[in-house]
N, C-alpha and C positions, 0 to 999 in steps of 0.2 A: 301368360295364364289364360286358359281357354274359358269361354263363357259356359256357365253351367245350365244347360237346358233342363226344363221340367222341375227345377228345384222350387219348392214352395216356401214362402216367407215364414220363418218360425213364429209361432203365436206370440211369444214374448216380445219379439222385435216389432211385430205389427202393433201390439198394444202400446208399447212405449213410444213408437213414432207417432201414433194417433194422439197420445197424451202430450208429446212435445209440441206438435202443431197446435193443439188446443191451447197450450201456454202462450203461443204467439198470436192467438186470436183467430185461428183457422180451424174450422170444423171439417172433418172428413167422414165419409161412410166407413163401414167396416173394411179393414185392410187385410184381413186374414186369408182372403182368397187369392191374393196376388202371388204370381209365380215368375220364374225367370225365363219363361218360354214365350208368353204372349202378354202384350200390354192390356190393361183393363181401363176402360173409359170410366171416368168418374169426375165429380165436381168438387173442387175445393171451395169452401164457403167462408171467406174472410169476413170479419166483423166490420171492416171499413170499406168494402167494395162489393161489386156484384160477383156471383159465382164464377169461378175460373175452371173451364173444362181442361182436363189433362188426360194423357195416356200414362198411367202409373205402371211401373215395372220394378219388380224386385231384381236387384242387380248385385249379387254377391261377388265381392272381391275384384270385380273388374267392370269396365263399361262394355255393353254389348256391341258387337261388331256391326250390327245393322242400324245403329242409331246415327243421327237423329232422323226420324222420318214421320213427324206428325202428319195427320191426315189433312190438316188445313192450317192456315195462319193463326187461327183462333185457339188451337189446341197445342198445349205444351207437353213436352216429355218430362215426367217426374220420376226420377230414379230414387229408390229406397234401398237401404242396406244397413247392416249392423254398424258399419263405420266406414266413412270416406276419409282416407288419409289426406293430409294437407295439400300435397301436390296434386292429387286427383281432384280434390274439391276446387282448387284454384283453376285447374284446367276447365272443369265443367262451368265454373262461374264465368270465365273469360269467354266461353262460347254461348253463354246465356241459357245453359241447361239447368233446370230446377232440380233440387235434390233435398233429401233429409235423411239423417241417420238416427240410430237408436240413442246416441249420446246427445242429440239435439243440434248438431251442426246442420245448417240449412241455408238454402238460397232460393228465394221466391221473389221475383220482381215484376210487378205489373202495375197499371194505373190504380192507385189507391192502396197498394201493398208494397212494403219494402221490408223483407226479412233477410237478414244476413248475419248468421251466427257462426263464429269460427273458433277454433282452438280447443274444443272439448275433446279430451282423450278417450280412446277406446276403454270401455269398462265392462268386460264380460260379466253377465249376470247382475249388472248394477241395477239398483232400484232408482226410481225417479229422483228421490231426494239426495242421491249421492253425487249428482252433477255438480261441478265446481261452481261456486257463486260468481266467480269472475267472468264466466261465459254467459252473459245475460241475453234474453230475447232482444232482438233488434228491430222490432216493428216501430218505425219512426212515426207512424200515423195513429197510434193510440191517442185518445183525447188529450192526455196530459203532455205527452211528448210533442204532439202537434202544436200545442201552445208555445213551446220553446222554439220549434222550427219557425213558427210565425214571427216571433220576436227577431230571430236572426235574419229572416228574409226581409223584415221591415228595416232593421238596422244591422247590416252585415258586420259592423264593428263589434257587435255583441258576441260574435264568434270567439273573440279573444278576451272577453270580459271575465271578471271573477264570477264564480257560481252564485254569489250573493246578488250581484247586480243582474245577472241573467234571470235568476229566480224572481227577483222583484218585478222586472218588466214582463215576465211570462205568466205570473200568477201561479207558480208551482213551488213545490218544496225544493230545498237545496239538493236532495238526493235525486229528484227527477231531473233537475237542471244538469247535474253531473252525468247521469247515465245517458241522457239524450246527447250530450256532447260526445261521450264515448261512442255512442251508436253512429253519430255523424262522422266521427273519425274513422271508425271501422268500415263504414259504407263508402268512404271516399269523398264525402261532401265537405269535410273540413280537413285541412292539412296543417300539421304542427311543424313549425320551424323553430327549434329551440324552445323558448318559453311562450312563443307567440303562435296563435292559431288564426287561420283565415278561411273564409268560405270559398269553395270552388264549385263549379257546375251548378251555380245558383239557379240558372234558368230551368235546368232539368229538375232540380229539387222543387221549384215552384210548381212545375207541371204535375209532379207526383202528389205534392201536398194539396194542391187545389182539387185534383181529381178525387182525393179521399175526403175532402172537407164535408160534403153534404151529408154523408152517412156516418161520418166520424165526429170530429170536433163540432161541426155545425149542429148535428142532431143532439149531441151531448149538452150543448149550451142553450138549446131552445127551451123557452119557458112558456111561450104562448103562440098559438096560430089562430087567426081569426079573419073576419071580413070587415071591411069598412072603406071609408073614403081615403084616397091616397093624397091627392093634390090639396085637399082642404085640411090636411092634418095639422095638429098642434103639437109639435115635438121639439120646439126650440128651447131646450133646457141644457144646462152644462153636463148632466149625467146621461145624455142620449147621443149616440153616434150613428150616423146614417151609413147604410151600405147598399149594395145592389143598385138597382135602377136610380133610386133617388140620390145616390152619391155621385152620379155622373150626368148632371142636367145638361152639360154641353154636348152629350152624345145621345141622350134620350129625353125629349122635351115633355112628353106626356106619359110618365110612368104609370104602370098598371098594378105594380106590386110595391110593397114597402117592407124593407128589412132594417131593423134598428137594433142596436146593442145598448143595454141599459145597465147602469151601475146601481145595484141594489145592496142593502146591508147584508142580506142573507142569500146564499147561493141560488136557491130556487124560488125566491120570493117574487111574486107578481107585482109589477108597477101598477097597482090598482087605480090610482088617481089618473095616470096617463091613459089607461084603457077607458075609464069612465068619461074623461074629458073628451075623448075622440069618438065615443060611442061605438067602440069596436066590440064585436060579439064573437064568441068562440065558434070556430068552423074549421074542422081538420083539413078542408080543401080551400081555405081562405087565402086572401092575397096579402095579409098582414102577418109578418113574423117578428117576434120579439125574442132576442137572445141575450144571455147574460154576458156582460162585458168582462172578459177574463184578463185583459192586459192592463198595464199601468204605465203611464208616461211614455207611450209610443207615439210618434208623429202621425198626423192624419194623412189621408191619401194625397193631398196637395195643400200647399200653403194658402191657396185661395178658398179652400173648403175646410175650415177649422172644425166643423161639426161632423166631418166624415171619419169613418173607421180607417185604420191603417190600410195601405194600398193592397197588400196580399189578400186581406179579408174582402175588400170590395171586389177584387178580381175573382176570388173563389165563389162569392155569392152570385156574381153574374154567370159564371160557368155552371154553377149548381142548378140554376133555373132550367137548364136544358131546353132553352127556347131560342129560336133563331135570332130574334132581335137582340136579346141580351148576350148571346154568344158573339155576335158581330161587335157589340159594344165592348165586350171583354177584350177582344183582340185589339181594338183601337185604343182602349184605355191602357193596355199593357205597353203599346208602342209609345203612347204619349206620356206615361208615367216615368218620371226621372228615376224613381226608386226601383221600379221593376225593370225598366229597359237597361239600367246600368248593372244589373246582377251579373256576376261573372259567368261566362259561357261554360 
């Protein structure tokens, strides 16, 4: 079948693809000007990561013969169509080509973004609400799903646990625990063998999860940012877990920032006594970050630091600082951490 030059994307297809991507947490500009002749440069804006530059192309019925030829390594080709058949979608996915169709089948994979939706049938003239409920959005790094991924990265045995146990450790509902497992299976990070499931490509999953953490789960769980003394802090209480610089004293002797997770009775409640005792003051650019502790009964980063947060969180907070000293400490911590270093490749 030959490529259809000059064909413009139908308005209803552009509208529904725009809406489908919005469901997955990705904002796009108006897509109605796309055609099958020339790529259009635009930015995808995921809620969990920085904008993603793409060359978007309406590709009806086939893949254009001149692809892929992005202008540079930072720009991806994004193909849009009424429907990509399963075999075509699998071929595009294997080559790393991004796509989305009117039904919501989609593949976009970048640091901080993992969208992989499969199996939605063609539905000519379908309304958004007619999509089958079994084909769910697969963004693994929405805040709630990221909590489940964190639990599995901390304790890989939870990959095969009951949804009740996984929900307990992750601090999410049973439904969220189940659909995150489904998403991990569909994305190839979990493998099912009979009744058993196990984690694969854990190192890659950690990379993607940590990259998304700052603007995703990290931001969602933040309840206070302020300024104050770090080394003279008074935080030794059972409901406080250390992360970031202060969780790796063997790697950073004089930390300049403090990140702690606090277990409070209510979701967004401030630990007022802790803040007053340490004389911390609100400052949007400050060096003190307090986040809500979302996990339950997960082991600390190391047996010698019982007041530390789980290892994936410590690693993600170090990475999120985007500061050379903490980046170097993150790399060293990952190699030294038995839990992180033993994640399956």
